[in-house]
N, C-alpha and C positions, 0 to 999 in steps of 0.2 A: 494336701492343700493347707496352707498356713492359716492359723487362727486370726481372724480380724474381727474387731468389735463391730456390732451392727451400727449402721449410720443413724444418728439421731434424726428423728422426724420433727420438723418444726411445725407447730400449729396443727397437729393431727387431731381431728375430731373423732371421737369414739362414737360409732354408729352400730346399729344392728341391721342385718339384711336378711331377707327371706327369699329363697329360690324355690319355685314351684315347678314340679315335673309330674306329668301324668303317664300312666302306663295302662294299656288295654290288652288283655289276653287275646290272642288270635287262635292258636291251636297248639297242641302238644306242649312244648316248653318254650313257646315263643310269644312275643307281644310287640306292641308298637309303643315307643317312647315319644312323648310330645311335650312341648312347652310353648306357651303362647308366643307367636311371632317368630318361631324357629321351625326349621324343617323336621318332620317326624322321621323316625327310622326304626327298623326292625331290630329287636334284640332277642337272644335266645341263650339257653344253656350252651356251654361249649361241648364239642363232641365227646370229651372225656367224661362228661356228666349227662350222657344220653341226649345231647342237644344237636344243633345244626352246625355244619361246616360252612364257612364263608359268611357268617353273620356275627355282628358285634355281640360280645357277651358281657355280663357284668364284670367279669374278671378283666377283660380287655379295657373296659371303661375305667376301672379302678386304676390300672397302671397308666392309662392315658391321662387321667386327671392329675396324677402326680407329675408326669412329664410336662403336661401343658402348663400347670401352675408354676413350675420352676422356670419354664421358658418365659411366660408372661411377666413374672416377677423380675427376672433378669432384664428383660427388655425395658420394663418401666424404670428400673434403677439405672440402666445404661443410658437411656434417653435423658434422664434427669442430670446425669454426669456428662452428657454430650460425648459419650464414648463412640468413636467412629466404628460402628459395627458394620461388617460387610456381610456376614451370614451367621445363621444359627440353625443347626439341625441336631436332633437328638434321638437316639434309639433308647429304648427302655425295656427292661424285663422284670417281671415280678415273680418271686418264688412263693408258690402256694404249697404249704406243707400240712400234713396231718399232725396236729399238736394238741395234747391234752384232750383227746376225744373228739376233735373236730378240725376241719380245714380252716386255715387262716393264712393270710399273707404275712410272711416273716421278714421279707426283704424286697426292696425295689431298688434296682440299679439303673441309674441314669448315665448315659454316655453322650453328653453334648460335645459337638464339634463346633467351635466358635472361631470365627475369623474377624480380626480387627484390622484397622487401617494403618498398621505400623508396629514394628517390634516394641516401640516405647509404650504401647498400650496393653501389652500382654499382661503385665503385672496388675494393672488396674482392672482388666477383665477378670482375672483370677479372683481378686478381692470382691468384685461386684458379684460374681457367681457364688462365692462363699456367702455373701450377705443375702443373696436371693434364696439360696438353699435354706438358710436359717430363718427366712421370713416367709417361705411358701406356706400359705395357710392350709393347703390340702395335706402336705407332708406333716405339718404340725398337728393335724387332726387325726392322724392314724397311729396305730401301734407298730406297724412294720418299720424296720430300719430302712432309711433311705440313704443310699450311698451314691455319691456323684464321682464319676471317673471321667473328667473332661480332657479334651485335647483343645488347646487354645493356641492359635497361630496367627501370624500376620499375613495380610494380603494387601498390597498397595492399591491405590486408585481411588 
């Protein structure tokens, strides 16, 4: 993907935000995550760490956070640019490795498939995705390398 300078933000106000999340232990290595005004859900260690199958793990949520942040940042930028977006879906995988005496995520690979409303918008979508990738606050807050391997195509209509 070509290098493009981040788009300047006019009149950006610098603010601080606080996000509050609660967790309550249930049993074994499982708990319930909650946040005011949002649905609660069960989390547990993944099976490879003596946890549960079929339950969201912190590892799943970590990778999902990077994927979701990249998507929402892209959508925000695309909306501002009035890019005719037809669809956005993305798979992601995180590589958890034993490094320097402990496990840590070393890489997160995002594979977005983006459809825009015409061939002439593909280049703009590529630039917008590049900017979103470099402005994703979650990706900028972690040590793991974040790699984006997009497919961008046009779909009329």
